[in-house]
C-alpha atoms as a printed R data frame, in Angstrom:
    type eleno elety resid chain resno       x       y       z
1   ATOM     1    CA   MET     A     1 -21.839   2.059  -0.484
2   ATOM     2    CA   ILE     A     2 -19.277   2.386   2.327
3   ATOM     3    CA   SER     A     3 -19.847   0.907   5.787
4   ATOM     4    CA   VAL     A     4 -17.839  -0.326   8.730
5   ATOM     5    CA   PHE     A     5 -18.007  -3.809   7.195
6   ATOM     6    CA   THR     A     6 -16.578  -2.667   3.848
7   ATOM     7    CA   GLN     A     7 -13.777  -0.911   5.757
8   ATOM     8    CA   SER     A     8 -12.913  -4.001   7.799
9   ATOM     9    CA   THR     A     9 -13.049  -6.272   4.733
10  ATOM    10    CA   THR     A    10 -10.818  -3.817   2.862
11  ATOM    11    CA   ILE     A    11  -8.212  -3.951   5.633
12  ATOM    12    CA   LEU     A    12  -8.213  -7.751   5.465
13  ATOM    13    CA   TRP     A    13  -7.648  -7.767   1.685
14  ATOM    14    CA   CYS     A    14  -4.967  -5.076   1.905
15  ATOM    15    CA   SER     A    15  -3.140  -7.064   4.575
16  ATOM    16    CA   ALA     A    16  -3.287 -10.139   2.315
17  ATOM    17    CA   CYS     A    17  -1.715  -8.150  -0.571
18  ATOM    18    CA   VAL     A    18   1.041  -6.841   1.705
19  ATOM    19    CA   LEU     A    19   1.816 -10.361   2.923
20  ATOM    20    CA   ILE     A    20   2.043 -11.621  -0.671
21  ATOM    21    CA   GLY     A    21   4.398  -8.758  -1.524
22  ATOM    22    CA   ALA     A    22   6.531  -9.435   1.556
23  ATOM    23    CA   ILE     A    23   6.846 -13.124   0.618
24  ATOM    24    CA   MET     A    24   7.793 -12.299  -2.972
25  ATOM    25    CA   ILE     A    25  10.446  -9.717  -2.072
26  ATOM    26    CA   ARG     A    26  12.135 -12.232   0.241
27  ATOM    27    CA   ASN     A    27  12.311 -14.847  -2.506
28  ATOM    28    CA   PRO     A    28  15.592 -14.505  -4.464
29  ATOM    29    CA   ARG     A    29  14.361 -16.839  -7.231
30  ATOM    30    CA   PHE     A    30  11.257 -14.756  -7.784
31  ATOM    31    CA   LEU     A    31  13.261 -11.519  -7.928
32  ATOM    32    CA   SER     A    32  15.815 -13.031 -10.265
33  ATOM    33    CA   ARG     A    33  13.157 -14.264 -12.682
34  ATOM    34    CA   PHE     A    34  10.501 -11.529 -12.600
35  ATOM    35    CA   GLY     A    35  12.265  -8.520 -11.129
36  ATOM    36    CA   VAL     A    36  10.762  -6.055  -8.697
37  ATOM    37    CA   ASN     A    37   7.935  -4.629 -10.851
38  ATOM    38    CA   PRO     A    38   5.344  -7.275  -9.831
39  ATOM    39    CA   ILE     A    39   6.047  -6.512  -6.168
40  ATOM    40    CA   VAL     A    40   5.667  -2.769  -6.659
41  ATOM    41    CA   PHE     A    41   2.451  -3.486  -8.569
42  ATOM    42    CA   ILE     A    42   0.801  -5.610  -5.889
43  ATOM    43    CA   LEU     A    43   1.822  -3.168  -3.144
44  ATOM    44    CA   ALA     A    44   0.344  -0.324  -5.207
45  ATOM    45    CA   VAL     A    45  -2.844  -2.387  -5.563
46  ATOM    46    CA   SER     A    46  -3.028  -2.758  -1.774
47  ATOM    47    CA   ILE     A    47  -2.796   1.033  -1.392
48  ATOM    48    CA   PHE     A    48  -5.527   1.533  -3.999
49  ATOM    49    CA   ARG     A    49  -7.739  -0.997  -2.200
50  ATOM    50    CA   LEU     A    50  -7.325   0.863   1.088
51  ATOM    51    CA   PHE     A    51  -8.577   4.117  -0.391
52  ATOM    52    CA   VAL     A    52 -11.517   2.567  -2.295
53  ATOM    53    CA   PRO     A    53 -13.473   0.577   0.336
54  ATOM    54    CA   ILE     A    54 -16.786   0.344  -1.499
55  ATOM    55    CA   GLU     A    55 -19.520  -2.266  -1.905
56  ATOM    56    CA   LEU     A    56 -20.566  -2.952  -5.479
57  ATOM    57    CA   PRO     A    57 -23.954  -4.242  -6.722
58  ATOM    58    CA   PHE     A    58 -22.560  -7.740  -7.391
59  ATOM    59    CA   THR     A    59 -20.906  -8.055  -3.960
60  ATOM    60    CA   LEU     A    60 -21.717 -11.366  -2.240
61  ATOM    61    CA   ILE     A    61 -22.387 -10.990   1.479
62  ATOM    62    CA   LEU     A    62 -20.990 -13.766   3.675
63  ATOM    63    CA   SER     A    63 -22.658 -13.771   7.079
64  ATOM    64    CA   SER     A    64 -20.880 -14.809  10.248
65  ATOM    65    CA   ASP     A    65 -22.908 -16.381  13.056
66  ATOM    66    CA   THR     A    66 -20.146 -16.489  15.691
67  ATOM    67    CA   VAL     A    67 -16.958 -14.452  15.288
68  ATOM    68    CA   LEU     A    68 -18.264 -11.184  13.829
69  ATOM    69    CA   PRO     A    69 -21.418 -11.002  16.020
70  ATOM    70    CA   THR     A    70 -19.220 -11.538  19.092
71  ATOM    71    CA   LEU     A    71 -16.867  -8.793  17.956
72  ATOM    72    CA   GLN     A    72 -19.810  -6.518  17.175
73  ATOM    73    CA   HIS     A    73 -21.299  -7.115  20.629
74  ATOM    74    CA   PHE     A    74 -17.926  -6.327  22.230
75  ATOM    75    CA   MET     A    75 -17.554  -3.069  20.276
76  ATOM    76    CA   ARG     A    76 -21.080  -2.005  21.326
77  ATOM    77    CA   THR     A    77 -20.434  -2.656  25.006
78  ATOM    78    CA   GLU     A    78 -21.060   0.512  27.041
79  ATOM    79    CA   LEU     A    79 -18.199   1.620  29.277
80  ATOM    80    CA   LEU     A    80 -19.534   4.839  30.786
81  ATOM    81    CA   THR     A    81 -22.142   7.552  30.362
82  ATOM    82    CA   ILE     A    82 -21.363  11.265  30.213
83  ATOM    83    CA   GLY     A    83 -24.580  13.242  30.493
84  ATOM    84    CA   ARG     A    84 -26.865  11.752  27.868
85  ATOM    85    CA   THR     A    85 -23.965  10.361  25.818
86  ATOM    86    CA   GLN     A    86 -23.191   6.671  26.160
87  ATOM    87    CA   LEU     A    87 -19.595   5.766  25.357
88  ATOM    88    CA   THR     A    88 -19.024   2.319  23.896
89  ATOM    89    CA   ILE     A    89 -15.746   0.453  23.423
90  ATOM    90    CA   GLY     A    90 -16.043   0.873  19.651
91  ATOM    91    CA   GLY     A    91 -16.743   4.583  19.915
92  ATOM    92    CA   ILE     A    92 -13.728   5.138  22.170
93  ATOM    93    CA   LEU     A    93 -11.439   3.128  19.861
94  ATOM    94    CA   ILE     A    94 -12.625   5.100  16.824
95  ATOM    95    CA   ALA     A    95 -12.022   8.372  18.697
96  ATOM    96    CA   ILE     A    96  -8.469   7.253  19.559
97  ATOM    97    CA   TRP     A    97  -7.923   6.207  15.910
98  ATOM    98    CA   LEU     A    98  -9.039   9.634  14.641
99  ATOM    99    CA   VAL     A    99  -7.089  11.681  17.200
100 ATOM   100    CA   VAL     A   100  -3.809   9.779  16.747
101 ATOM   101    CA   GLY     A   101  -4.252   9.685  12.958
102 ATOM   102    CA   ALA     A   102  -4.836  13.450  12.826
103 ATOM   103    CA   GLY     A   103  -1.735  14.005  14.953
104 ATOM   104    CA   LEU     A   104   0.394  11.831  12.680
105 ATOM   105    CA   LEU     A   105  -0.904  13.632   9.568
106 ATOM   106    CA   VAL     A   106   0.006  16.989  11.120
107 ATOM   107    CA   ARG     A   107   3.455  15.655  12.003
108 ATOM   108    CA   LEU     A   108   3.926  14.398   8.423
109 ATOM   109    CA   VAL     A   109   3.065  17.822   6.987
110 ATOM   110    CA   GLN     A   110   5.417  19.474   9.481
111 ATOM   111    CA   ALA     A   111   8.228  17.085   8.520
112 ATOM   112    CA   ILE     A   112   7.795  17.919   4.826
113 ATOM   113    CA   CYS     A   113   7.780  21.669   5.539
114 ATOM   114    CA   LEU     A   114  10.801  21.454   7.863
115 ATOM   115    CA   GLN     A   115  12.700  19.400   5.286
116 ATOM   116    CA   ARG     A   116  12.008  22.011   2.615
117 ATOM   117    CA   THR     A   117  13.182  24.795   4.939
118 ATOM   118    CA   HIS     A   118  16.328  22.837   5.815
119 ATOM   119    CA   ILE     A   119  17.163  22.322   2.131
120 ATOM   120    CA   TYR     A   120  16.940  26.062   1.477
121 ATOM   121    CA   GLN     A   121  19.343  26.687   4.370
122 ATOM   122    CA   ILE     A   122  22.030  24.237   3.199
123 ATOM   123    CA   LYS     A   123  25.296  25.904   2.241
124 ATOM   124    CA   THR     A   124  25.992  24.480  -1.191
125 ATOM   125    CA   VAL     A   125  29.176  24.392  -3.250
126 ATOM   126    CA   TYR     A   126  29.398  24.263  -7.034
127 ATOM   127    CA   ASP     A   127  30.527  20.896  -8.408
128 ATOM   128    CA   ALA     A   128  31.216  21.296 -12.118
129 ATOM   129    CA   LYS     A   129  31.660  17.552 -12.654
130 ATOM   130    CA   ALA     A   130  28.363  16.611 -11.022
131 ATOM   131    CA   ASP     A   131  26.480  19.428 -12.756
132 ATOM   132    CA   LYS     A   132  27.800  18.420 -16.178
133 ATOM   133    CA   ILE     A   133  26.921  14.756 -15.611
134 ATOM   134    CA   LEU     A   134  23.389  15.601 -14.437
135 ATOM   135    CA   GLN     A   135  22.770  17.746 -17.520
136 ATOM   136    CA   LYS     A   136  23.896  14.818 -19.667
137 ATOM   137    CA   ILE     A   137  21.549  12.440 -17.841
138 ATOM   138    CA   THR     A   138  18.508  14.721 -18.162
139 ATOM   139    CA   ARG     A   139  19.105  15.098 -21.912
140 ATOM   140    CA   GLU     A   140  19.411  11.329 -22.383
141 ATOM   141    CA   GLU     A   141  16.395  10.486 -20.213
142 ATOM   142    CA   GLY     A   142  14.122  13.037 -21.904
143 ATOM   143    CA   LYS     A   143  11.109  14.801 -20.320
144 ATOM   144    CA   ILE     A   144  13.325  17.374 -18.626
145 ATOM   145    CA   PRO     A   145  11.385  19.243 -15.916
146 ATOM   146    CA   LYS     A   146  11.191  23.014 -16.117
147 ATOM   147    CA   LYS     A   147  13.096  23.280 -12.855
148 ATOM   148    CA   TYR     A   148  15.425  20.915 -11.044
149 ATOM   149    CA   LYS     A   149  18.143  21.480  -8.498
150 ATOM   150    CA   LEU     A   150  21.491  19.939  -7.646
151 ATOM   151    CA   ILE     A   151  22.764  20.679  -4.136
152 ATOM   152    CA   VAL     A   152  26.284  19.596  -3.198
153 ATOM   153    CA   SER     A   153  27.232  20.099   0.429
154 ATOM   154    CA   ASP     A   154  29.079  18.473   3.288
155 ATOM   155    CA   GLU     A   155  25.883  18.912   5.337
156 ATOM   156    CA   VAL     A   156  24.237  16.181   3.269
157 ATOM   157    CA   GLN     A   157  24.694  12.677   4.639
158 ATOM   158    CA   TYR     A   158  24.249  10.610   1.478
159 ATOM   159    CA   PRO     A   159  22.952  11.036  -2.109
160 ATOM   160    CA   MET     A   160  19.191  11.475  -2.139
161 ATOM   161    CA   ILE     A   161  16.356  13.023  -4.100
162 ATOM   162    CA   THR     A   162  13.313  14.915  -2.876
163 ATOM   163    CA   GLY     A   163  10.719  17.305  -4.249
164 ATOM   164    CA   PHE     A   164   7.230  16.518  -5.524
165 ATOM   165    CA   PHE     A   165   7.170  19.078  -8.340
166 ATOM   166    CA   THR     A   166  10.762  20.334  -8.531
167 ATOM   167    CA   PRO     A   167  13.191  17.383  -8.268
168 ATOM   168    CA   THR     A   168  16.087  18.255  -5.987
169 ATOM   169    CA   ILE     A   169  19.125  15.979  -5.835
170 ATOM   170    CA   LEU     A   170  21.299  16.370  -2.747
171 ATOM   171    CA   LEU     A   171  24.879  15.148  -2.825
172 ATOM   172    CA   PRO     A   172  27.541  15.019  -0.133
173 ATOM   173    CA   ILE     A   173  31.116  15.865  -1.064
174 ATOM   174    CA   LEU     A   174  32.240  12.424  -2.240
175 ATOM   175    CA   LEU     A   175  35.637  11.113  -3.259
176 ATOM   176    CA   VAL     A   176  34.372   9.220  -6.299
177 ATOM   177    CA   ASP     A   177  35.443   9.164  -9.932
178 ATOM   178    CA   GLU     A   178  33.320  10.369 -12.852
179 ATOM   179    CA   LYS     A   179  31.838   6.926 -13.596
180 ATOM   180    CA   GLU     A   180  30.749   6.401 -10.000
181 ATOM   181    CA   MET     A   181  29.254   9.897  -9.876
182 ATOM   182    CA   GLU     A   182  27.260   9.179 -13.038
183 ATOM   183    CA   PHE     A   183  25.842   5.978 -11.575
184 ATOM   184    CA   ILE     A   184  24.847   7.749  -8.355
185 ATOM   185    CA   LEU     A   185  23.075  10.562 -10.208
186 ATOM   186    CA   ARG     A   186  21.359   8.151 -12.621
187 ATOM   187    CA   HIS     A   187  20.027   6.178  -9.682
188 ATOM   188    CA   GLU     A   188  18.496   9.289  -8.126
189 ATOM   189    CA   TRP     A   189  17.072  10.468 -11.463
190 ATOM   190    CA   LYS     A   190  15.376   7.087 -11.926
191 ATOM   191    CA   HIS     A   191  13.469   7.753  -8.697
192 ATOM   192    CA   TYR     A   192  12.175  10.995 -10.215
193 ATOM   193    CA   ARG     A   193  11.214   9.299 -13.508
194 ATOM   194    CA   HIS     A   194   9.369   6.534 -11.640
195 ATOM   195    CA   LYS     A   195   7.443   9.047  -9.452
196 ATOM   196    CA   ASP     A   196   8.788   7.237  -6.389
197 ATOM   197    CA   ILE     A   197   8.573  10.345  -4.188
198 ATOM   198    CA   TRP     A   198   4.806  10.460  -4.755
199 ATOM   199    CA   MET     A   199   4.526   6.756  -3.992
200 ATOM   200    CA   LYS     A   200   6.448   7.249  -0.753
201 ATOM   201    CA   LEU     A   201   4.179  10.149   0.209
202 ATOM   202    CA   LEU     A   202   1.143   7.936  -0.399
203 ATOM   203    CA   VAL     A   203   2.613   5.190   1.794
204 ATOM   204    CA   ASN     A   204   3.359   7.723   4.548
205 ATOM   205    CA   LEU     A   205  -0.268   8.837   4.385
206 ATOM   206    CA   VAL     A   206  -1.415   5.224   4.687
207 ATOM   207    CA   CYS     A   207   0.850   4.734   7.722
208 ATOM   208    CA   ALA     A   208  -0.551   7.886   9.343
209 ATOM   209    CA   ILE     A   209  -4.191   6.944   8.737
210 ATOM   210    CA   PHE     A   210  -3.921   3.225   9.535
211 ATOM   211    CA   TRP     A   211  -1.228   3.623  12.218
212 ATOM   212    CA   TRP     A   212  -2.673   0.801  14.302
213 ATOM   213    CA   ASN     A   213  -2.290  -1.810  11.537
214 ATOM   214    CA   PRO     A   214   1.163  -3.475  11.657
215 ATOM   215    CA   PHE     A   215   0.876  -4.508   8.015
216 ATOM   216    CA   VAL     A   216   1.197  -0.896   6.783
217 ATOM   217    CA   TYR     A   217   4.708  -0.718   8.267
218 ATOM   218    CA   ILE     A   218   5.640  -3.913   6.435
219 ATOM   219    CA   LEU     A   219   4.239  -2.228   3.315
220 ATOM   220    CA   LYS     A   220   6.375   0.869   3.882
221 ATOM   221    CA   ARG     A   221   9.588  -1.066   4.512
222 ATOM   222    CA   ASP     A   222   9.189  -3.459   1.592
223 ATOM   223    CA   LEU     A   223   8.083  -0.782  -0.872
224 ATOM   224    CA   ASP     A   224  11.090   1.420  -0.029
225 ATOM   225    CA   HIS     A   225  13.399  -1.535  -0.610
226 ATOM   226    CA   ALA     A   226  11.589  -2.538  -3.821
227 ATOM   227    CA   MET     A   227  11.922   0.989  -5.254
228 ATOM   228    CA   GLU     A   228  15.667   0.986  -4.530
229 ATOM   229    CA   ILE     A   229  16.105  -2.359  -6.315
230 ATOM   230    CA   LYS     A   230  14.018  -1.134  -9.245
231 ATOM   231    CA   ALA     A   231  16.249   1.953  -9.624
232 ATOM   232    CA   ASP     A   232  19.375  -0.237  -9.398
233 ATOM   233    CA   VAL     A   233  18.153  -2.618 -12.101
234 ATOM   234    CA   CYS     A   234  17.094   0.220 -14.432
235 ATOM   235    CA   VAL     A   235  20.499   1.912 -14.152
236 ATOM   236    CA   MET     A   236  22.400  -1.355 -14.671
237 ATOM   237    CA   HIS     A   237  20.286  -2.630 -17.567
238 ATOM   238    CA   GLY     A   238  22.506  -3.623 -20.493
239 ATOM   239    CA   LEU     A   239  25.788  -2.690 -18.783
240 ATOM   240    CA   SER     A   240  28.867  -4.888 -18.461
241 ATOM   241    CA   ARG     A   241  29.854  -6.833 -15.374
242 ATOM   242    CA   HIS     A   242  32.755  -4.406 -14.898
243 ATOM   243    CA   ASP     A   243  30.344  -1.444 -14.735
244 ATOM   244    CA   LYS     A   244  28.182  -3.322 -12.260
245 ATOM   245    CA   MET     A   245  31.199  -3.828  -9.995
246 ATOM   246    CA   ILE     A   246  31.919  -0.084 -10.180
247 ATOM   247    CA   TYR     A   247  28.279   0.607  -9.243
248 ATOM   248    CA   MET     A   248  28.457  -1.674  -6.197
249 ATOM   249    CA   GLY     A   249  31.745  -0.048  -5.200
250 ATOM   250    CA   ALA     A   250  30.098   3.375  -5.286
251 ATOM   251    CA   LEU     A   251  27.273   2.036  -3.133
252 ATOM   252    CA   LEU     A   252  29.754   0.731  -0.550
253 ATOM   253    CA   LYS     A   253  31.640   4.055  -0.488
254 ATOM   254    CA   VAL     A   254  28.448   5.940   0.249
255 ATOM   255    CA   MET     A   255  27.455   3.482   2.981
256 ATOM   256    CA   GLU     A   256  30.874   3.843   4.641
257 ATOM   257    CA   ARG     A   257  30.293   7.593   4.804
258 ATOM   258    CA   MET     A   258  26.872   7.030   6.360
259 ATOM   259    CA   ASP     A   259  28.341   4.846   9.098
260 ATOM   260    CA   SER     A   260  30.726   7.608  10.161
261 ATOM   261    CA   SER     A   261  28.183  10.448   9.955
262 ATOM   262    CA   ILE     A   262  26.048  11.831  12.757
263 ATOM   263    CA   ILE     A   263  23.893  14.139  10.604
264 ATOM   264    CA   GLN     A   264  20.123  13.673  10.728
265 ATOM   265    CA   VAL     A   265  18.718  12.229   7.479
266 ATOM   266    CA   PRO     A   266  15.639  13.987   6.040
267 ATOM   267    CA   ALA     A   267  12.658  11.629   6.206
268 ATOM   268    CA   ASN     A   268  10.749  12.281   2.971
269 ATOM   269    CA   THR     A   269  13.489  11.321   0.539
270 ATOM   270    CA   LEU     A   270  14.736   8.383  -1.495
271 ATOM   271    CA   GLY     A   271  18.453   7.744  -1.294
272 ATOM   272    CA   PHE     A   272  21.145   5.861  -3.154
273 ATOM   273    CA   ALA     A   273  22.216   3.996  -0.014
274 ATOM   274    CA   SER     A   274  19.067   4.052   2.106
275 ATOM   275    CA   THR     A   275  19.086   0.250   2.346
276 ATOM   276    CA   ASN     A   276  18.616  -0.906   5.923
277 ATOM   277    CA   GLY     A   277  20.247  -4.208   6.875
278 ATOM   278    CA   THR     A   278  22.822  -6.655   5.545
279 ATOM   279    CA   ARG     A   279  20.183  -8.937   3.986
280 ATOM   280    CA   GLN     A   280  18.712  -6.132   1.933
281 ATOM   281    CA   LEU     A   281  22.168  -4.974   0.798
282 ATOM   282    CA   ARG     A   282  23.037  -8.501  -0.320
283 ATOM   283    CA   GLN     A   283  19.760  -8.692  -2.179
284 ATOM   284    CA   ARG     A   284  20.505  -5.441  -3.996
285 ATOM   285    CA   PHE     A   285  23.944  -6.720  -4.982
286 ATOM   286    CA   ALA     A   286  22.460 -10.004  -6.192
287 ATOM   287    CA   MET     A   287  19.942  -8.165  -8.378
288 ATOM   288    CA   ILE     A   288  22.615  -5.827  -9.762
289 ATOM   289    CA   ILE     A   289  25.046  -8.602 -10.716
290 ATOM   290    CA   SER     A   290  22.446 -11.060 -12.042
291 ATOM   291    CA   GLU     A   291  22.022 -11.508 -15.767
292 ATOM   292    CA   PRO     A   292  18.604 -10.586 -17.220
293 ATOM   293    CA   LYS     A   293  16.373 -13.564 -17.948
294 ATOM   294    CA   SER     A   294  14.970 -14.183 -21.403
295 ATOM   295    CA   SER     A   295  11.593 -12.553 -21.820
296 ATOM   296    CA   ASN     A   296   8.644 -14.891 -21.399
297 ATOM   297    CA   LYS     A   297   5.200 -13.360 -21.499
298 ATOM   298    CA   LYS     A   298   3.350 -16.349 -20.050
299 ATOM   299    CA   PRO     A   299   4.419 -15.824 -16.392
300 ATOM   300    CA   VAL     A   300   3.699 -12.096 -16.707
301 ATOM   301    CA   ILE     A   301   0.230 -12.807 -18.086
302 ATOM   302    CA   ALA     A   302  -0.409 -15.384 -15.353
303 ATOM   303    CA   TYR     A   303   0.714 -12.966 -12.630
304 ATOM   304    CA   SER     A   304  -1.400 -10.128 -14.040
305 ATOM   305    CA   ALA     A   305  -4.411 -12.446 -14.164
306 ATOM   306    CA   PHE     A   306  -3.780 -13.438 -10.538
307 ATOM   307    CA   VAL     A   307  -3.674  -9.810  -9.371
308 ATOM   308    CA   LEU     A   308  -6.818  -8.953 -11.350
309 ATOM   309    CA   LEU     A   309  -8.557 -11.970  -9.836
310 ATOM   310    CA   LEU     A   310  -7.465 -10.816  -6.382
311 ATOM   311    CA   ILE     A   311  -8.934  -7.351  -6.996
312 ATOM   312    CA   PHE     A   312 -12.181  -8.868  -8.297
313 ATOM   313    CA   LEU     A   313 -12.489 -11.167  -5.285
314 ATOM   314    CA   SER     A   314 -11.808  -8.289  -2.903
315 ATOM   315    CA   TYR     A   315 -14.870  -6.484  -4.271
316 ATOM   316    CA   SER     A   316 -16.967  -9.636  -4.718
317 ATOM   317    CA   ILE     A   317 -17.028 -10.796  -1.104
318 ATOM   318    CA   LEU     A   318 -18.087  -8.863   1.989
319 ATOM   319    CA   PHE     A   319 -18.004 -10.273   5.507
320 ATOM   320    CA   GLN     A   320 -20.585  -9.064   7.988
321 ATOM   321    CA   PRO     A   321 -22.291 -10.408  11.113
322 ATOM   322    CA   ALA     A   322 -25.589 -12.238  10.759
323 ATOM   323    CA   SER     A   323 -28.522 -10.295  12.161
324 ATOM   324    CA   TYR     A   324 -31.705 -11.860  13.479
325 ATOM   325    CA   PRO     A   325 -34.671 -10.274  15.265
326 ATOM   326    CA   ASP     A   326 -34.956 -10.852  19.010
327 ATOM   327    CA   THR     A   327 -37.866 -13.285  19.448
328 ATOM   328    CA   SER     A   328 -38.612 -11.848  22.897
329 ATOM   329    CA   GLU     A   329 -39.422  -8.508  21.269
330 ATOM   330    CA   LEU     A   330 -41.785  -9.936  18.629
331 ATOM   331    CA   GLY     A   331 -45.341  -8.760  19.031
332 ATOM   332    CA   PRO     A   332 -48.385 -11.070  18.879
333 ATOM   333    CA   SER     A   333 -49.014 -10.162  15.223
334 ATOM   334    CA   LEU     A   334 -45.392 -10.826  14.197
335 ATOM   335    CA   ILE     A   335 -44.174 -14.200  12.982
336 ATOM   336    CA   GLU     A   336 -40.604 -15.445  13.143
337 ATOM   337    CA   ILE     A   337 -39.381 -16.572   9.698
338 ATOM   338    CA   SER     A   338 -37.808 -20.029   9.674
339 ATOM   339    CA   GLN     A   339 -37.338 -23.009   7.370
340 ATOM   340    CA   GLU     A   340 -40.373 -24.668   8.971
341 ATOM   341    CA   ASN     A   341 -42.936 -21.961   8.121
342 ATOM   342    CA   ALA     A   342 -41.476 -20.070   5.160
343 ATOM   343    CA   TYR     A   343 -39.990 -20.542   1.702
344 ATOM   344    CA   ILE     A   344 -39.241 -18.507  -1.427
345 ATOM   345    CA   GLN     A   345 -41.455 -18.889  -4.482
346 ATOM   346    CA   VAL     A   346 -40.197 -18.163  -8.013
347 ATOM   347    CA   VAL     A   347 -42.978 -16.869 -10.276
348 ATOM   348    CA   GLU     A   348 -43.170 -16.851 -14.075
349 ATOM   349    CA   ASP     A   349 -41.296 -13.552 -14.613
350 ATOM   350    CA   ASN     A   350 -38.330 -14.876 -12.552
351 ATOM   351    CA   THR     A   351 -39.111 -12.741  -9.541
352 ATOM   352    CA   TYR     A   352 -38.837 -14.070  -5.987
353 ATOM   353    CA   TYR     A   353 -41.556 -13.809  -3.343
354 ATOM   354    CA   LEU     A   354 -41.363 -14.542   0.355
355 ATOM   355    CA   VAL     A   355 -44.078 -16.968   1.409
356 ATOM   356    CA   VAL     A   356 -44.859 -17.369   5.135
357 ATOM   357    CA   GLU     A   357 -47.460 -19.891   6.274
358 ATOM   358    CA   ASP     A   358 -48.709 -20.170   2.665
359 ATOM   359    CA   LEU     A   359 -49.232 -16.411   2.379
360 ATOM   360    CA   PHE     A   360 -47.352 -14.316  -0.227
361 ATOM   361    CA   ILE     A   361 -45.753 -11.600   1.870
362 ATOM   362    CA   ARG     A   362 -43.644  -9.508  -0.533
363 ATOM   363    CA   GLU     A   363 -41.159  -9.565  -3.414
364 ATOM   364    CA   LEU     A   364 -37.479 -10.025  -2.545
365 ATOM   365    CA   THR     A   365 -34.517  -8.381  -4.259
366 ATOM   366    CA   GLU     A   366 -31.432 -10.346  -5.314
367 ATOM   367    CA   LYS     A   367 -29.472  -8.756  -2.472
368 ATOM   368    CA   GLU     A   368 -32.080  -9.821   0.104
369 ATOM   369    CA   LEU     A   369 -31.783 -13.389  -1.152
370 ATOM   370    CA   GLN     A   370 -28.137 -13.434  -0.031
371 ATOM   371    CA   ILE     A   371 -28.680 -12.390   3.599
372 ATOM   372    CA   PRO     A   372 -30.331 -14.147   6.549
373 ATOM   373    CA   PRO     A   373 -32.930 -15.370   7.029
374 ATOM   374    CA   HIS     A   374 -33.792 -15.491   3.317
375 ATOM   375    CA   ASN     A   375 -30.562 -17.221   2.238
376 ATOM   376    CA   LYS     A   376 -31.490 -20.245   4.387
377 ATOM   377    CA   LEU     A   377 -34.975 -20.724   2.965
378 ATOM   378    CA   GLU     A   378 -35.965 -23.266   0.322
379 ATOM   379    CA   ILE     A   379 -36.493 -21.870  -3.194
380 ATOM   380    CA   ARG     A   380 -39.485 -23.410  -4.966
381 ATOM   381    CA   LYS     A   381 -40.360 -23.098  -8.641
């Protein structure tokens, strides 16, 4: 079952996952020991949780007597009436959410279409060296797609990859040697192998739908950075320190070109030097130059158990406002249920019955036992 309460609880859990990921990616010791995969994993879990806001049969409902009822009352406050339609604060906020979200989704689709059109219009030149290296990389990596493109042009700002079904690598005209060119192309091909373009599209969709939540922008920034580090580490795995220095030199060369360029960068891409900020660049260098730690399965098992526990808890607990009948609206034949006049009786077949003023009223389900007023009544056997 999906309700406004499952949606709000989902947003809380997703925000918690994003915060955990943000803390981990800023911790050099964590990155050095475990790498970037755990961060990508927990951020992916947060995206999954956003799109699956359901209530399961075993979900425990935690009622709020103060905060959530106050918020609910505020959202139901009527602002104005148009004809027979009463507009509440909550209704207006939801309308704004939907209108802005729809506009951002349309803009995202337009950006993808415009980017594709722009790529087709780029005047490309044939680079025999780059083409030969890319063919070598695709053979070594395996799972060669039926179609892939290599575009070399001075209109391109920096090395990047795009394309959901047909990977397209775009290269500027760079003054780099063969080794540096191989590292650049391997980095971009790793993005294709890791399906990073699809992950970025999913994050862009999340940002468009939940545009009002600041945590989704933290998610987008940190996930982009994590995917760049992951590609760096995969390319550098098992290579010498000398090769790693060459790799970092190629990264600096590309970034120098970016600083002097005024060309607009396509949005829906992943690039070799798309790192934003000195801290992130230093972190990439630190991960590239660091020596791999000896494999130890215990921390990985502990982390996996933690994430699984987090997912279980996110579906096990649901916050919602407590709801009580208005005593002023109770008729003469209606009785208010309280601890003074009611209790719950357990019968022989382990079923629960509501008893009010010593009268068996009806059988209660397990879910009803968890919500007010039944969860505050004494259970007698």
